[in-house]
C-alpha positions in Angstrom: 0.1 0.0 0.2 1.3 3.4 -0.9 1.6 6.3 1.8 1.7 9.8 1.2 5.1 11.1 1.6 6.3 13.3 4.3 9.0 15.1 2.3 10.2 15.9 -1.2 12.5 13.5 -2.6 16.3 14.7 -2.4 17.5 16.8 -5.2 14.2 18.4 -6.4 14.0 22.0 -7.3 10.7 24.0 -7.5 9.9 25.2 -11.1 6.3 26.5 -10.9 3.4 27.6 -8.8 -0.4 27.6 -9.1 -2.6 30.1 -8.4 -3.9 30.6 -4.8 -7.3 28.6 -4.8 -10.4 29.4 -2.5 -13.8 27.4 -2.7 -15.0 29.7 -5.0 -12.2 29.3 -7.8 -11.3 25.7 -7.2 -11.4 23.9 -10.7 -13.8 20.7 -10.7 -10.9 18.7 -12.4 -8.8 19.1 -9.0 -11.7 17.9 -6.8 -11.9 14.9 -9.2 -9.2 12.2 -9.6 -6.2 13.6 -11.4 -2.6 13.4 -11.0 0.9 15.1 -11.8 2.7 14.5 -14.9 5.8 11.9 -14.7 8.7 13.6 -13.1 6.6 16.4 -11.3 6.1 16.4 -7.6 3.7 19.0 -5.9 3.8 20.4 -2.2 0.2 21.7 -1.4 0.5 24.7 1.0 -2.6 25.5 3.2 -2.7 29.3 3.7 -6.2 29.3 5.3 -8.6 26.8 6.7 -8.5 23.1 6.2 -7.9 20.8 2.9 -8.5 16.9 2.7 -6.1 15.4 0.2 -7.4 11.8 -1.0 -5.4 9.2 -3.0 -7.4 7.3 -5.7 -7.8 3.5 -6.2 -5.8 1.4 -6.6 -4.1 3.4 -4.0 -5.6 3.8 -0.4 -4.7 7.2 1.8 -5.8 10.3 2.9 -4.2 13.5 4.8 -6.0 16.6 6.5 -3.9 19.8 6.7 -4.6 22.9 8.2 -3.3 26.4 7.6 0.7 26.5 7.6 0.7 22.6 7.0 2.0 20.9 3.7 0.8 17.8 1.6 3.7 16.2 -0.8 2.0 15.1 -4.1 3.9 12.3 -5.3 4.6 12.0 -9.3 1.8 10.4 -11.0 -0.2 9.1 -8.3 -4.2 9.9 -8.8 -5.7 12.3 -6.2 -8.3 14.6 -5.3 -8.3 17.7 -3.1 -11.3 19.6 -1.3 -11.9 22.0 1.2 -13.3 20.9 4.8 -13.2 24.1 5.9 -13.3 27.6 4.2 -9.5 28.9 3.4 -6.8 29.1 0.7 -3.9 27.1 -0.6 -1.6 26.8 -3.4 0.6 24.0 -5.3 4.3 24.3 -5.9 5.7 22.4 -8.6 9.1 20.4 -8.5 11.0 18.3 -10.8 15.0 17.2 -10.5 17.8 19.5 -10.6 19.5 19.8 -13.5 23.3 18.9 -13.1 25.1 22.1 -14.3 28.4 21.2 -15.9 31.4 22.3 -13.7 
C-alpha cells in the first residue's frame, strides 16, 4: 500500500506555482481524480482553512492539513482535494534538479 510521503525526494527543485485556490475558484478537475505528469512532484501549501487530500484507487490514503501545513504530492499518483473548512491553498511544482556542467 502506498503511503503519502512526508517530504520531497532529495535533489528536487521548485520550478512553478499554481494560483491561490479558494472554495470559489477551485477547478472541478482538482476535485476529481487527477495526477501530476511524470517526473513532477507537488507541495500543497495550506494558507487558510483545512484541506483533505485523498489518494485514488488503486492507492489508499488521505491527509487532512490545516493552515501552515503542507502535503507532498507524489508524481503520477492519482488524487483529489477538497476544502473541509473554507480557506486558501496553492501548489508548488518540483522536478529533479538539472546538473550544471562544472
